[in-house]
N, C-alpha and C positions, 0 to 999 in steps of 0.2 A: 461497574458501568454497564449500561444497557447494551452498548455495542459489543462488548466482550461476550456477554451472555448470549446474544443473538448469533454471533459468529460461532460460538461453541456448538450451538445446535446445528448450524449449517455444516461445519466440519464433521460433526458426529455422524451425519448422514451420507458422507461420501463413500463411493465404492473404491476398491483397490486401484482400479484403473484411473479414477479421478485423482487419487493421492499422488500418482506417478505421472500425471499429465503436466505439461509445461504451463507455467504461470506467465504473467506479463513481466515479471522480473527476469531479465535476460539470464539464462543459465540455471534458473531455479525451477524445480518442480513445485507443486502445491505443498508438498511436505517440507521443503526447505523454507518456503515462505512462512509457514506456521512455526517452524523451529525458530526462525528469526524473530517473529512477532512475540513469542513467549520468552525469548532470551533474557529480557530485563527482569522477569519474575524468577528466573532460575539461576541467575548469575550474580554473585555478591560483588562488592566493590573490589576486594583483593583479587578475585579471579579475573574480573574485567581488566584491572590494571595489568595483570600478568599476560592476558591474551593480547592486549594492546602492545605490550612490550615485545612479545613474540612476533607481532605483525609490523614492527618498525614504526609504531605510533600511527598507523594508517587504519582508521576505523572501517573503511570499506573493505579492505583486505581482511581484517579481523572478522567482520560480520559475515563475510562470505565463507571463510574457513570454518567458523563455528557453526553456521547454519548447515553446512554440508556434513560436518561431523555429527551434530546432534540429530539431524534427519536420518542419518545412517544407523545410529544406535538406539533411537527412540521409536517404538512402533506407533502407529497412528493413534490408538487409544490413549497412549501416554501423552502425546502432543495435545490431544483434545483436553485431557485432564489438566494439563499445564495451563491451558486457557481458562477452563471452567473453574478450577480451584482458585484462580486469582482474579476473579471478577472485581473484587473490592481492593485489589492491590494498589497502593498509593504511588507507584512508579510514575515518573514523568521525565522526559529528556532534559538535559541541562539547559536552563533558560527557556524551556518550552511550556512548562506548567501543564495544567489539565488539558488544554487545547492541543498541546504538542503530543500528549499521550493519545488523545482521541484521533489526531491526524495519523499517527503511526498505525493505529488499529484499522481505521477506515481505509487508508490507502492500501495496506497489505491485504486486508479482506477483499477489496476490489481486485487486487492483483490475481486473486484466486477465482472469485466468483465470475468476474467478467471473462477471464480466460476459459473457464469451464462452461460458459453460456448459461449460467444460472440466473434466474430472473429475481435477483434480490435487489431491492431499492433501499438505499440508506436513507433514513428519515431526513427530510429537508432541513430541519433545524440543526441537526448535527453537521450536515454538509456545509451550510452557510457559515457556521462557526469556523470551520476549517478553511473554506475558501476566503473568507474575509480576513483570516489571519495570515494568509500567504503574502510574502513580501518579495521584492526583487532578489534578495539574498537566497530565498528558498528556491526560486526559479533557477538562479545561477548554480546552486548546489546540484540540481538535477541535470544541468547542462542542456536544457531545452531552449531553443531560440524561438521566441514568440514575437520577434520584431515584425511589424506590419500585419499582425493578426488581431482580430476582434473576437474574443470569446463571448458567445451568447448562449446562455442556458435556455433550453426549451421547456423546462418543467418548473422553474422558479424564476423569480425576478432577480437575475444576477448577470452581470456582464463585466468585461475588463478589456482594456486595450483599445487599439484603433487599427483599422486596415481591413484586409480581406476577412469576411465573416467565417467563423468556425462555430457551428451549432451542434448541440448535443445535450443529453441529460447533464445536470450539474455534476453528477458523480463521474461521468465520462470526461468532462472538461477538467476535473480535478486530476484525473490520471494523465491527461495531456500536459498539464502544468508540471507534473512529476516526471515527465520525460518518457511516458509509456506510449507505444504504438498500439492502437486499438484494432480489434477485429473489424472487418468490413461491416458496414451497416450501422455503426454506432454514431458516426459523425456525418454532418452534411455542411454544405457551404463551400465557398471558393477555395478555402485553405484545407479542406478535409483530406485531400490526398497526401499531404505532407505528414499527417499524423495517423495514417491507417496502415496496417500491416500489409506487406506485399504490394504496395502501390508505388 
């Protein structure tokens, strides 16, 4: 997949300080994010089942523990290689298909690049595939309350909801849908303060 290849190049160019910088995923540095992103390529079905069992059947708990463990034991070049060597890997989340896999990679890629202030724009065709696939259950999973908010992309023809306007790049609005708080300057509109860090 093109997204995986492009992200591999981005991560390969990071400094030690950037690897240890906080991401938009609460409690995770950039290295934990990439450890999580590559987990499906590195973990077989039996190991996944065992790790879920150890975590009481809670995926979030398992994902957090495994990301921290793998980030601690895998140096940055190994994490990059895990992404680069699996560009054509057929993994997709249960029920998610190819768009689900693309969503996983785009969202977690943005968790790192936006937090680091890198000027990477995800191609519009990929973003629209992911945004158009978002359903109320996805929003509910991330726990974000978009009641009374109208999302309006400033770079592509996409909008969702009704109410107070929240404007930004499509990729920034995707992060909002996924429950992330964005750095100042990424969002505008009447609802921007609700979804901006430190506001």
